TIDO-552062 format. One record per residue: x, y, z of N, C-alpha, C in turn; residue in one letter. Coordinates in steps of 0.1 Angstrom, whole numbers. Layout:
! TIDO-552062
[node [X, Y, Z], [X, Y, Z], [X, Y, Z], "A"] ...
END
This chain:
! TIDO-552062
[node [10, -14, 3], [-4, 0, 2], [9, 10, -3], "M"] [node [10, 18, -14], [14, 32, -13], [11, 45, -1], "N"] [node [19, 56, 1], [17, 65, 10], [5, 70, 5], "Q"] [node [5, 70, -6], [-14, 78, -12], [-25, 72, -5], "A"] [node [-26, 58, -10], [-35, 50, 0], [-33, 51, 8], "T"] [node [-25, 53, 15], [-26, 55, 33], [-33, 62, 36], "T"] [node [-31, 79, 31], [-42, 87, 34], [-50, 90, 33], "V"] [node [-56, 83, 19], [-72, 84, 12], [-80, 72, 26], "A"] [node [-70, 64, 25], [-80, 54, 40], [-77, 54, 49], "S"] [node [-72, 72, 57], [-77, 72, 67], [-81, 80, 67], "S"] [node [-83, 96, 58], [-96, 104, 55], [-111, 98, 54], "Q"] [node [-110, 86, 46], [-122, 80, 39], [-128, 76, 60], "M"] [node [-113, 75, 66], [-122, 65, 81], [-129, 75, 91], "A"] [node [-127, 88, 87], [-140, 96, 99], [-151, 95, 93], "I"] [node [-158, 88, 80], [-170, 86, 79], [-174, 74, 89], "L"] [node [-169, 66, 94], [-173, 56, 106], [-181, 61, 119], "K"] [node [-172, 81, 118], [-176, 84, 132], [-187, 104, 125], "D"] [node [-196, 100, 117], [-198, 112, 112], [-210, 106, 104], "V"] [node [-222, 108, 110], [-243, 108, 101], [-247, 115, 92], "V"] [node [-247, 112, 80], [-255, 117, 66], [-261, 123, 76], "L"] [node [-271, 135, 77], [-283, 143, 78], [-287, 148, 62], "F"] [node [-302, 150, 65], [-307, 159, 52], [-317, 158, 57], "D"] [node [-328, 174, 48], [-338, 175, 47], [-343, 183, 39], "F"] [node [-355, 180, 34], [-367, 182, 27], [-374, 194, 29], "I"] [node [-376, 207, 31], [-392, 209, 34], [-400, 217, 23], "I"] [node [-411, 216, 23], [-421, 218, 6], [-418, 223, 2], "G"] [node [-411, 203, -2], [-408, 207, -15], [-394, 208, -21], "G"] [node [-386, 216, -18], [-374, 219, -19], [-366, 223, -5], "S"] [node [-348, 222, -10], [-340, 228, 5], [-339, 236, 3], "T"] [node [-344, 249, -5], [-340, 263, 1], [-331, 268, -10], "G"] [node [-324, 254, -15], [-312, 267, -32], [-319, 272, -40], "E"] [node [-310, 283, -42], [-316, 289, -59], [-314, 285, -67], "K"] [node [-322, 281, -68], [-318, 273, -90], [-315, 281, -102], "T"] [node [-320, 281, -116], [-315, 283, -126], [-333, 283, -134], "V"] [node [-336, 275, -134], [-348, 267, -131], [-361, 266, -121], "E"] [node [-373, 274, -123], [-374, 280, -114], [-386, 261, -113], "A"] [node [-380, 253, -99], [-383, 244, -101], [-392, 239, -79], "D"] [node [-388, 250, -82], [-393, 251, -67], [-413, 250, -69], "D"] [node [-421, 244, -67], [-437, 248, -67], [-436, 257, -59], "F"] [node [-438, 259, -49], [-437, 271, -42], [-435, 284, -55], "I"] [node [-428, 285, -55], [-426, 302, -63], [-432, 301, -77], "R"] [node [-442, 290, -76], [-449, 285, -92], [-466, 290, -85], "E"] [node [-466, 285, -70], [-480, 284, -73], [-484, 295, -58], "V"] [node [-472, 303, -52], [-474, 311, -48], [-476, 329, -57], "G"] [node [-478, 326, -70], [-475, 338, -80], [-497, 337, -78], "K"] [node [-502, 329, -74], [-516, 326, -74], [-518, 330, -60], "M"] [node [-512, 335, -53], [-516, 343, -35], [-508, 356, -32], "L"] [node [-513, 359, -21], [-505, 367, -17], [-489, 372, -11], "P"] [node [-488, 380, -18], [-466, 376, -15], [-465, 375, 4], "R"] [node [-457, 365, 4], [-459, 365, 17], [-465, 352, 20], "G"] [node [-467, 346, 17], [-482, 335, 19], [-473, 317, 22], "S"] [node [-458, 314, 19], [-458, 310, 24], [-444, 311, 29], "F"] [node [-442, 322, 32], [-432, 326, 45], [-424, 322, 58], "S"] [node [-443, 311, 63], [-436, 304, 72], [-431, 294, 66], "W"] [node [-427, 288, 57], [-427, 276, 49], [-407, 282, 53], "V"] [node [-405, 291, 42], [-392, 303, 47], [-387, 294, 57], "S"] [node [-393, 301, 66], [-386, 298, 78], [-380, 289, 87], "K"] [node [-391, 278, 88], [-390, 261, 95], [-377, 260, 84], "Y"] [node [-378, 265, 69], [-361, 259, 63], [-348, 265, 72], "R"] [node [-349, 275, 72], [-337, 283, 77], [-340, 279, 92], "S"] [node [-342, 277, 98], [-339, 273, 108], [-338, 256, 111], "E"] [node [-339, 254, 104], [-338, 236, 104], [-322, 236, 98], "A"] [node [-315, 239, 88], [-307, 246, 84], [-295, 255, 92], "K"] [node [-299, 262, 102], [-290, 269, 109], [-286, 258, 119], "R"] [node [-297, 248, 126], [-287, 240, 134], [-282, 231, 136], "E"] [node [-289, 229, 117], [-275, 215, 116], [-262, 221, 117], "I"] [node [-262, 236, 106], [-250, 244, 104], [-241, 240, 119], "L"] [node [-251, 240, 132], [-235, 245, 143], [-233, 236, 146], "K"] [node [-238, 224, 142], [-222, 213, 144], [-222, 206, 133], "V"] [node [-226, 207, 122], [-224, 197, 111], [-216, 204, 96], "G"] [node [-211, 199, 86], [-206, 209, 78], [-213, 203, 62], "V"] [node [-214, 209, 54], [-221, 210, 45], [-212, 199, 39], "A"] [node [-222, 188, 29], [-221, 182, 22], [-220, 191, 5], "R"] [node [-213, 192, -3], [-216, 194, -17], [-208, 191, -25], "R"] [node [-219, 191, -38], [-220, 177, -53], [-221, 190, -59], "I"] [node [-208, 195, -66], [-208, 205, -75], [-214, 213, -74], "H"] [node [-206, 220, -61], [-219, 230, -55], [-230, 233, -50], "N"] [node [-239, 217, -54], [-251, 222, -46], [-252, 209, -33], "R"] [node [-252, 215, -23], [-253, 209, -7], [-265, 195, -12], "V"] [node [-263, 183, -7], [-267, 174, -5], [-260, 163, 5], "R"] [node [-268, 170, 13], [-265, 166, 32], [-259, 172, 35], "G"] [node [-254, 168, 54], [-251, 174, 61], [-244, 164, 71], "Y"] [node [-226, 165, 73], [-218, 152, 79], [-223, 165, 93], "F"] [node [-227, 157, 98], [-230, 157, 115], [-219, 143, 123], "V"] [node [-207, 144, 132], [-205, 143, 144], [-214, 134, 151], "P"] [node [-209, 119, 154], [-223, 113, 162], [-225, 114, 172], "L"] [node [-213, 127, 180], [-216, 129, 191], [-222, 135, 197], "S"] [node [-229, 141, 179], [-238, 156, 181], [-253, 150, 179], "E"] [node [-254, 137, 169], [-262, 136, 166], [-276, 138, 169], "A"] [node [-278, 131, 179], [-287, 126, 199], [-296, 134, 193], "A"] [node [-289, 148, 199], [-295, 160, 201], [-297, 165, 190], "G"] [node [-288, 171, 178], [-297, 169, 166], [-312, 170, 155], "L"] [node [-312, 160, 162], [-321, 145, 162], [-335, 153, 171], "S"] [node [-330, 159, 183], [-346, 154, 190], [-349, 174, 185], "S"] [node [-335, 181, 179], [-344, 193, 170], [-353, 193, 163], "K"] [node [-347, 187, 152], [-354, 184, 138], [-365, 180, 141], "M"] [node [-361, 172, 149], [-377, 163, 153], [-387, 180, 159], "T"] [node [-385, 183, 165], [-391, 193, 171], [-397, 208, 161], "D"] [node [-387, 210, 151], [-388, 215, 139], [-398, 214, 131], "I"] [node [-400, 200, 131], [-410, 195, 121], [-421, 196, 123], "K"] [node [-427, 188, 140], [-434, 191, 148], [-442, 202, 148], "A"] [node [-433, 214, 147], [-444, 232, 147], [-446, 233, 133], "R"] [node [-437, 229, 124], [-437, 231, 111], [-454, 224, 103], "F"] [node [-457, 211, 109], [-466, 202, 111], [-480, 211, 115], "M"] [node [-482, 215, 128], [-486, 219, 130], [-486, 237, 127], "K"] [node [-486, 243, 118], [-487, 255, 112], [-490, 251, 100], "E"] [node [-485, 239, 89], [-495, 234, 79], [-507, 230, 82], "K"] [node [-508, 229, 90], [-527, 223, 97], [-536, 239, 92], "A"] [node [-527, 248, 99], [-533, 262, 101], [-538, 270, 87], "E"] [node [-527, 264, 80], [-522, 274, 66], [-536, 269, 57], "F"] [node [-539, 249, 56], [-543, 238, 53], [-559, 245, 54], "L"] [node [-565, 252, 65], [-578, 255, 75], [-577, 266, 63], "A"] [node [-573, 276, 66], [-576, 289, 61], [-575, 287, 50], "N"] [node [-567, 280, 37], [-565, 285, 24], [-575, 290, 20], "L"] [node [-582, 284, 18], [-599, 286, 8], [-600, 307, 13], "P"] [node [-599, 307, 25], [-603, 321, 27], [-591, 332, 22], "R"] [node [-585, 324, 25], [-567, 333, 20], [-570, 334, 0], "I"] [node [-578, 326, -4], [-580, 327, -15], [-583, 338, -22], "V"] [node [-594, 334, -14], [-610, 339, -16], [-603, 361, -16], "D"] [node [-598, 364, -1], [-593, 373, -3], [-586, 378, -10], "E"] [node [-577, 370, -12], [-571, 372, -23], [-576, 377, -37], "W"] [node [-581, 372, -41], [-592, 377, -53], [-599, 388, -55], "A"] [node [-600, 388, -47], [-612, 399, -40], [-606, 413, -34], "N"] [node [-589, 411, -34], [-588, 425, -35], [-584, 439, -50], "A"] [node [-586, 445, -44], [-586, 460, -57], [-575, 456, -69], "P"] [node [-568, 449, -61], [-557, 451, -71], [-557, 437, -86], "V"] [node [-566, 428, -87], [-563, 418, -93], [-582, 421, -99], "N"] [node [-585, 433, -97], [-598, 437, -105], [-597, 441, -117], "A"] [node [-582, 444, -122], [-578, 445, -138], [-586, 432, -148], "S"] [node [-582, 436, -161], [-590, 423, -166], [-574, 421, -174], "S"] [node [-570, 404, -179], [-557, 404, -187], [-561, 404, -204], "T"] [node [-555, 397, -211], [-552, 405, -222], [-564, 394, -232], "N"] [node [-564, 384, -226], [-574, 376, -230], [-591, 376, -226], "N"] [node [-594, 391, -216], [-605, 394, -211], [-614, 389, -200], "G"] [node [-602, 382, -192], [-608, 371, -178], [-597, 387, -168], "K"] [node [-604, 384, -160], [-605, 395, -149], [-591, 385, -138], "S"] [node [-585, 388, -134], [-575, 379, -130], [-573, 375, -116], "R"] [node [-593, 381, -110], [-600, 373, -100], [-600, 365, -102], "A"] [node [-610, 360, -115], [-611, 350, -120], [-601, 342, -122], "D"] [node [-592, 341, -122], [-582, 339, -126], [-572, 327, -115], "L"] [node [-567, 338, -107], [-569, 334, -97], [-576, 324, -84], "I"] [node [-593, 329, -87], [-599, 313, -84], [-601, 302, -97], "R"] [node [-598, 307, -104], [-593, 287, -114], [-582, 279, -107], "L"] [node [-568, 285, -110], [-558, 283, -103], [-554, 284, -95], "H"] [node [-552, 286, -83], [-554, 283, -67], [-544, 270, -71], "A"] [node [-542, 271, -60], [-540, 254, -49], [-547, 253, -45], "P"] [node [-550, 232, -44], [-565, 237, -38], [-559, 228, -26], "K"] [node [-568, 227, -17], [-563, 222, 0], [-555, 207, 0], "T"] [node [-562, 201, -11], [-551, 181, -14], [-536, 186, -15], "D"] [node [-540, 190, -26], [-530, 195, -35], [-517, 200, -23], "D"] [node [-518, 211, -16], [-509, 220, -12], [-506, 206, 1], "M"] [node [-518, 202, 5], [-516, 187, 14], [-503, 179, 13], "D"] [node [-503, 179, 0], [-492, 165, -2], [-481, 173, -4], "R"] [node [-481, 187, -13], [-468, 192, -19], [-459, 200, -5], "M"] [node [-467, 200, 4], [-464, 205, 20], [-458, 196, 30], "L"] [node [-444, 194, 28], [-437, 182, 37], [-426, 191, 45], "S"] [node [-423, 177, 53], [-410, 176, 58], [-407, 164, 58], "F"] [node [-398, 162, 51], [-382, 153, 48], [-372, 156, 61], "D"] [node [-372, 143, 68], [-362, 151, 73], [-348, 127, 74], "I"] [node [-338, 131, 72], [-331, 115, 68], [-315, 116, 79], "S"] [node [-315, 104, 86], [-297, 104, 89], [-291, 84, 91], "A"] [node [-283, 90, 79], [-277, 76, 75], [-264, 77, 81], "T"] [node [-257, 63, 81], [-249, 65, 85], [-242, 51, 72], "G"] [node [-227, 60, 70], [-221, 54, 58], [-207, 42, 62], "I"] [node [-211, 31, 58], [-202, 22, 66], [-194, 16, 57], "Q"] [node [-197, 22, 41], [-186, 8, 32], [-191, 24, 20], "S"] [node [-175, 22, 15], [-175, 27, 2], [-163, 21, -10], "T"] [node [-166, 8, -7], [-159, -6, -18], [-165, -7, -28], "S"] [node [-181, 0, -32], [-181, -3, -39], [-177, 3, -55], "F"] [node [-175, 12, -50], [-174, 22, -64], [-155, 25, -60], "F"] [node [-148, 22, -49], [-132, 26, -48], [-129, 41, -51], "G"] [node [-119, 43, -59], [-119, 55, -59], [-125, 63, -65], "E"] [node [-134, 60, -72], [-144, 65, -83], [-160, 71, -74], "D"] [node [-164, 65, -57], [-167, 71, -54], [-163, 87, -49], "D"] [node [-175, 92, -53], [-179, 107, -52], [-172, 106, -36], "A"] [node [-175, 99, -23], [-175, 110, -10], [-158, 108, -7], "L"] [node [-149, 107, -19], [-134, 107, -19], [-128, 120, -23], "H"] [node [-138, 125, -31], [-136, 139, -31], [-146, 145, -19], "A"] [node [-153, 149, -16], [-160, 152, -2], [-160, 151, 8], "E"] [node [-152, 138, 9], [-143, 139, 27], [-131, 147, 23], "V"] [node [-125, 148, 11], [-110, 155, 14], [-109, 168, 15], "K"] [node [-124, 176, 9], [-128, 190, 19], [-137, 191, 25], "G"] [node [-139, 178, 29], [-147, 191, 45], [-139, 193, 56], "L"] [node [-125, 195, 58], [-121, 206, 70], [-118, 217, 60], "V"] [node [-115, 219, 43], [-122, 237, 44], [-137, 240, 43], "G"] [node [-137, 229, 40], [-158, 232, 43], [-159, 237, 52], "Q"] [node [-155, 229, 61], [-157, 236, 82], [-157, 250, 78], "A"] [node [-141, 256, 78], [-133, 267, 81], [-142, 277, 77], "A"] [node [-147, 271, 66], [-154, 288, 54], [-166, 285, 57], "L"] [node [-175, 276, 63], [-190, 282, 66], [-187, 290, 84], "E"] [node [-176, 281, 93], [-172, 295, 99], [-165, 308, 100], "I"] [node [-157, 308, 89], [-153, 328, 85], [-164, 332, 82], "A"] [node [-178, 326, 68], [-187, 332, 65], [-199, 336, 78], "E"] [node [-199, 328, 87], [-205, 329, 98], [-198, 343, 108], "D"] [node [-191, 343, 107], [-181, 357, 117], [-183, 367, 104], "V"] [node [-179, 366, 95], [-182, 378, 85], [-192, 382, 77], "R"] [node [-203, 375, 85], [-221, 382, 91], [-226, 385, 96], "K"] [node [-215, 388, 110], [-224, 390, 125], [-211, 401, 129], "S"] [node [-198, 401, 124], [-188, 404, 132], [-183, 419, 120], "W"] [node [-185, 427, 126], [-183, 444, 114], [-168, 442, 119], "K"] [node [-158, 436, 123], [-144, 442, 127], [-144, 450, 134], "G"] [node [-122, 455, 140], [-122, 457, 152], [-125, 472, 154], "P"] [node [-130, 478, 139], [-125, 501, 138], [-139, 501, 150], "A"] [node [-145, 498, 158], [-148, 508, 162], [-146, 510, 180], "A"] [node [-131, 503, 178], [-124, 498, 193], [-134, 494, 202], "G"] [node [-142, 494, 204], [-156, 483, 220], [-166, 477, 206], "R"] [node [-172, 466, 215], [-182, 462, 206], [-189, 461, 224], "T"] [node [-210, 452, 223], [-212, 451, 234], [-211, 435, 231], "S"] [node [-211, 431, 247], [-215, 415, 248], [-227, 409, 241], "S"] [node [-232, 408, 237], [-239, 404, 224], [-230, 395, 216], "R"] [node [-218, 402, 213], [-206, 394, 205], [-204, 381, 216], "V"] [node [-201, 377, 222], [-200, 366, 229], [-212, 359, 222], "L"] [node [-221, 360, 223], [-229, 348, 213], [-221, 341, 201], "G"] [node [-219, 351, 194], [-211, 344, 181], [-202, 338, 183], "L"] [node [-189, 342, 194], [-182, 330, 201], [-186, 320, 207], "I"] [node [-196, 322, 213], [-200, 305, 217], [-203, 295, 201], "R"] [node [-212, 304, 194], [-216, 297, 176], [-201, 293, 170], "R"] [node [-192, 300, 173], [-176, 294, 170], [-171, 280, 176], "V"] [node [-173, 287, 191], [-172, 276, 199], [-176, 266, 197], "R"] [node [-189, 265, 199], [-196, 248, 195], [-193, 242, 179], "N"] [node [-196, 252, 168], [-187, 245, 156], [-173, 236, 155], "K"] [node [-166, 249, 162], [-157, 239, 162], [-149, 230, 166], "A"] [node [-159, 224, 181], [-159, 214, 190], [-159, 208, 184], "E"] [node [-174, 206, 175], [-179, 196, 171], [-170, 188, 159], "A"] [node [-162, 206, 154], [-157, 197, 140], [-142, 195, 140], "M"] [node [-139, 194, 154], [-128, 187, 165], [-123, 172, 155], "G"] [node [-139, 168, 150], [-135, 150, 143], [-132, 149, 131], "V"] [node [-132, 160, 129], [-121, 166, 114], [-105, 174, 116], "L"] [node [-104, 175, 124], [-87, 180, 126], [-89, 191, 132], "S"] [node [-71, 188, 149], [-71, 191, 159], [-71, 202, 158], "M"] [node [-71, 205, 143], [-73, 226, 145], [-83, 230, 153], "K"] [node [-95, 226, 148], [-109, 235, 154], [-108, 233, 166], "F"] [node [-107, 216, 170], [-101, 216, 186], [-93, 228, 197], "S"] [node [-83, 226, 190], [-74, 242, 189], [-83, 254, 196], "R"] [node [-91, 259, 182], [-98, 270, 185], [-109, 269, 191], "L"] [node [-112, 262, 195], [-126, 257, 206], [-122, 261, 214], "A"] [node [-110, 254, 220], [-97, 261, 237], [-101, 278, 240], "E"] [node [-93, 285, 222], [-90, 298, 227], [-103, 298, 230], "V"] [node [-117, 300, 221], [-125, 302, 225], [-130, 305, 242], "C"] [node [-126, 295, 247], [-130, 292, 264], [-122, 301, 263], "D"] [node [-114, 303, 260], [-100, 311, 265], [-109, 327, 269], "K"] [node [-116, 329, 260], [-123, 345, 259], [-133, 345, 266], "V"] [node [-143, 334, 262], [-154, 334, 273], [-155, 333, 282], "L"] [node [-146, 327, 289], [-140, 328, 303], [-134, 342, 310], "G"] [node [-127, 350, 302], [-122, 364, 304], [-126, 375, 301], "A"] [node [-141, 374, 292], [-153, 388, 292], [-160, 385, 295], "V"] [node [-169, 396, 307], [-170, 391, 315], [-192, 399, 302], "P"] [node [-197, 394, 309], [-210, 398, 304], [-221, 404, 310], "E"] [node [-228, 409, 300], [-238, 425, 306], [-232, 439, 305], "G"] [node [-218, 440, 303], [-218, 448, 298], [-210, 454, 281], "Q"] [node [-207, 467, 278], [-199, 465, 269], [-184, 466, 269], "N"] [node [-174, 458, 252], [-162, 451, 261], [-151, 459, 254], "I"] [node [-141, 463, 258], [-133, 476, 256], [-123, 476, 263], "E"] [node [-103, 478, 253], [-95, 477, 262], [-94, 466, 264], "G"] [node [-82, 459, 273], [-78, 451, 267], [-88, 433, 261], "V"] [node [-98, 435, 266], [-107, 424, 264], [-116, 427, 251], "Q"] [node [-121, 440, 241], [-122, 445, 231], [-108, 435, 226], "F"] [node [-93, 436, 222], [-88, 433, 223], [-79, 419, 217], "L"] [node [-91, 410, 235], [-88, 394, 231], [-105, 388, 220], "M"] [node [-114, 401, 222], [-118, 395, 214], [-123, 395, 201], "V"] [node [-114, 412, 197], [-113, 416, 185], [-102, 405, 172], "S"] [node [-90, 399, 186], [-83, 394, 180], [-87, 378, 174], "S"] [node [-89, 371, 184], [-103, 363, 179], [-106, 359, 172], "L"] [node [-115, 369, 166], [-130, 370, 162], [-121, 370, 141], "L"] [node [-114, 385, 143], [-104, 384, 130], [-100, 373, 125], "S"] [node [-90, 367, 135], [-81, 353, 129], [-94, 350, 117], "R"] [node [-109, 347, 121], [-117, 337, 122], [-122, 339, 109], "C"] [node [-123, 357, 106], [-130, 357, 94], [-126, 352, 79], "M"] [node [-116, 345, 79], [-113, 342, 66], [-102, 322, 71], "K"] [node [-111, 317, 58], [-106, 299, 65], [-94, 300, 66], "A"] [node [-88, 305, 57], [-74, 302, 60], [-62, 306, 71], "E"] [node [-69, 315, 79], [-65, 315, 88], [-66, 307, 101], "N"] [node [-79, 300, 100], [-87, 291, 108], [-73, 284, 107], "I"] [node [-71, 276, 96], [-65, 260, 91], [-50, 269, 93], "L"] [node [-47, 278, 95], [-30, 280, 91], [-21, 276, 103], "S"] [node [-12, 274, 104], [1, 268, 114], [6, 277, 122], "E"] [node [2, 292, 119], [6, 299, 128], [-1, 304, 141], "D"] [node [2, 306, 153], [-4, 309, 159], [-3, 317, 165], "S"] [node [-14, 320, 175], [-18, 339, 177], [-14, 338, 191], "V"] [node [-8, 346, 195], [-8, 351, 210], [-6, 368, 217], "R"] [node [-14, 367, 228], [-22, 378, 227], [-19, 376, 243], "F"] [node [-5, 387, 245], [6, 387, 257], [1, 402, 262], "D"] [node [-11, 417, 268], [-10, 425, 279], [2, 428, 284], "P"] [node [11, 433, 279], [20, 431, 288], [25, 449, 292], "L"] [node [29, 444, 302], [26, 461, 317], [38, 466, 310], "D"] [node [36, 478, 299], [44, 488, 298], [54, 491, 305], "V"] [node [46, 495, 317], [59, 497, 330], [68, 489, 333], "E"] [node [65, 476, 333], [73, 462, 342], [78, 460, 329], "S"] [node [81, 468, 314], [90, 462, 302], [103, 463, 302], "A"] [node [117, 453, 304], [127, 459, 300], [128, 470, 289], "A"] [node [138, 484, 295], [142, 487, 292], [143, 489, 275], "P"] [node [143, 496, 267], [146, 494, 252], [160, 498, 254], "A"] [node [171, 492, 246], [185, 498, 244], [185, 509, 231], "V"] [node [195, 522, 241], [192, 530, 224], [204, 531, 216], "T"] [node [205, 526, 207], [214, 522, 190], [230, 531, 195], "P"] [node [238, 524, 198], [249, 527, 192], [254, 534, 215], "G"] [node [247, 529, 222], [252, 531, 239], [252, 520, 244], "V"] [node [265, 514, 251], [271, 499, 257], [263, 497, 266], "Q"] [node [250, 489, 265], [246, 483, 277], [252, 482, 292], "P"] [node [250, 480, 308], [257, 480, 316], [258, 463, 313], "P"] [node [268, 457, 322], [274, 440, 320], [272, 434, 336], "V"] [node [258, 428, 338], [263, 423, 350], [275, 415, 352], "A"] [node [277, 417, 363], [287, 414, 371], [287, 397, 382], "N"] [node [290, 392, 366], [291, 377, 371], [307, 373, 376], "V"] [node [305, 368, 387], [321, 362, 398], [322, 350, 388], "P"] [node [338, 356, 390], [344, 343, 385], [350, 328, 392], "M"] [node [351, 320, 388], [355, 308, 396], [369, 308, 399], "Q"] [node [368, 310, 412], [385, 310, 424], [389, 299, 424], "S"] [node [404, 299, 420], [410, 286, 421], [409, 277, 433], "Q"] [node [409, 282, 443], [399, 271, 454], [383, 271, 452], "S"] [node [376, 270, 439], [364, 270, 444], [366, 253, 429], "D"] [node [376, 248, 424], [379, 244, 418], [379, 230, 421], "L"] [node [375, 219, 423], [374, 203, 432], [385, 195, 429], "A"] [node [391, 189, 437], [404, 183, 434], [408, 171, 426], "I"] [node [414, 176, 417], [423, 175, 401], [417, 177, 393], "G"] [node [411, 191, 392], [410, 201, 388], [419, 209, 381], "D"] [node [421, 214, 366], [431, 228, 368], [425, 241, 366], "T"] [node [435, 249, 368], [423, 262, 370], [424, 270, 350], "A"] [node [410, 271, 347], [411, 273, 335], [417, 290, 329], "P"] [node [422, 292, 316], [431, 295, 312], [419, 309, 309], "A"] [node [422, 321, 315], [412, 336, 309], [420, 344, 297], "F"] [node [414, 347, 287], [419, 355, 281], [420, 369, 284], "D"] [node [436, 370, 289], [432, 389, 291], [427, 399, 278], "E"] [node [430, 396, 267], [425, 403, 259], [408, 411, 263], "S"] [node [405, 423, 257], [394, 429, 258], [381, 421, 249], "P"] [node [370, 419, 250], [357, 417, 240], [352, 425, 235], "K"] [node [337, 425, 223], [331, 433, 228], [315, 427, 233], "P"] [node [311, 432, 245], [296, 421, 246], [289, 426, 239], "S"] [node [281, 416, 236], [268, 417, 228], [262, 425, 234], "S"] [node [250, 433, 231], [240, 442, 237], [233, 431, 236], "P"] [node [218, 434, 246], [212, 435, 255], [198, 436, 237], "L"] [node [195, 420, 236], [178, 425, 223], [169, 437, 230], "P"] [node [171, 440, 220], [157, 449, 226], [140, 445, 226], "T"] [node [139, 453, 234], [123, 444, 243], [108, 449, 235], "A"] [node [111, 442, 227], [96, 445, 216], [82, 442, 224], "I"] [node [79, 448, 222], [59, 456, 229], [52, 456, 218], "L"] [node [40, 442, 223], [35, 443, 215], [25, 460, 211], "P"] [node [14, 463, 203], [10, 472, 195], [-4, 470, 210], "S"] [node [-9, 481, 210], [-23, 485, 215], [-36, 478, 205], "A"] [node [-26, 481, 196], [-44, 478, 184], [-40, 461, 181], "A"] [node [-33, 454, 182], [-38, 446, 179], [-23, 433, 184], "E"] [node [-27, 421, 184], [-16, 411, 192], [-6, 409, 182], "P"] [node [3, 402, 193], [22, 400, 185], [15, 383, 184], "V"] [node [23, 379, 163], [20, 372, 160], [32, 362, 163], "A"] [node [30, 352, 161], [43, 341, 169], [44, 327, 163], "S"] [node [53, 323, 153], [54, 311, 151], [63, 295, 156], "T"] [node [58, 299, 173], [64, 294, 174], [58, 274, 179], "Q"] [node [42, 274, 177], [43, 263, 177], [30, 261, 173], "D"] [node [19, 256, 166], [10, 257, 153], [-1, 257, 163], "D"] [node [1, 258, 175], [-13, 261, 179], [-19, 274, 182], "T"] [node [-31, 274, 185], [-41, 288, 187], [-41, 292, 201], "L"] [node [-38, 301, 209], [-30, 310, 216], [-31, 317, 222], "E"] [node [-45, 327, 231], [-47, 332, 240], [-32, 332, 249], "L"] [node [-24, 344, 253], [-22, 339, 269], [-26, 355, 277], "V"] [node [-38, 348, 283], [-39, 357, 290], [-36, 359, 309], "L"] 
END
């Protein structure tokens, strides 16, 4: 078995630790497509604007809950399910079951009111005009409006969770091989997208404690994605440190704001999340820092006692000392972190905040 095969096998081994979740609500996953294949966009033309907003609400909620702990499975830029760690599958399935129950309850209310909605929309003044064929818009609405039985069948909420046991049937031709290789990058992209949408950046110099909710989302997602890479586990640890150091219920300023902005600014790009460089945040007290050495000025050299002849052990010979003077190397200049940004370091491959 060559090295490439070994690496591929280790990557595919992740499948035993994840479950493939999927959901379809109202005949659509909510993706935008070139063709109008979503029936809601068609029947919605015969109903008032916003009649199906409740369907979109539950679809967005389901997707949001899955992405908190899972990573999208993309095939040719189309989402075809979500890989969720086994440790999160039970909790997520309970949440999805609850969302479905609320969806079905609101669906029953919608179907009960559908005849009234159609009649009121047909009688609206905006539909009193006639079309090119001589029929009024009101007549066309009453003729083509969706029927209750049809809507009952089409407004569905389907969920599934599947464990993948083997990919040996197609071997290397199985599309899962390419998908699994991209899971780490896909998870980092999803975290970065969430941060970019929710975090305005450090320009303001301070923020409210509501930003801690975003850090918790990043932390929970990173902890769940630790099954894919240890880099996500280390990111979760950094989030825990920040959450433990920043108080709730008040504006975040000063050193605490620098901690928050350092973390979130790094998470705004997927490549930063996955980079090997560490981020150290050390709010060094400037007054207690070692003084910088002025160029051209010889710093004082500490007096180091020389070992005397009487200090030598029996049998040792006295060392020979060179009497010629040698220039002393200047002490290194103290490098202080700026007040605006953390100090970058490449000592290890961890994300670390020195609190």
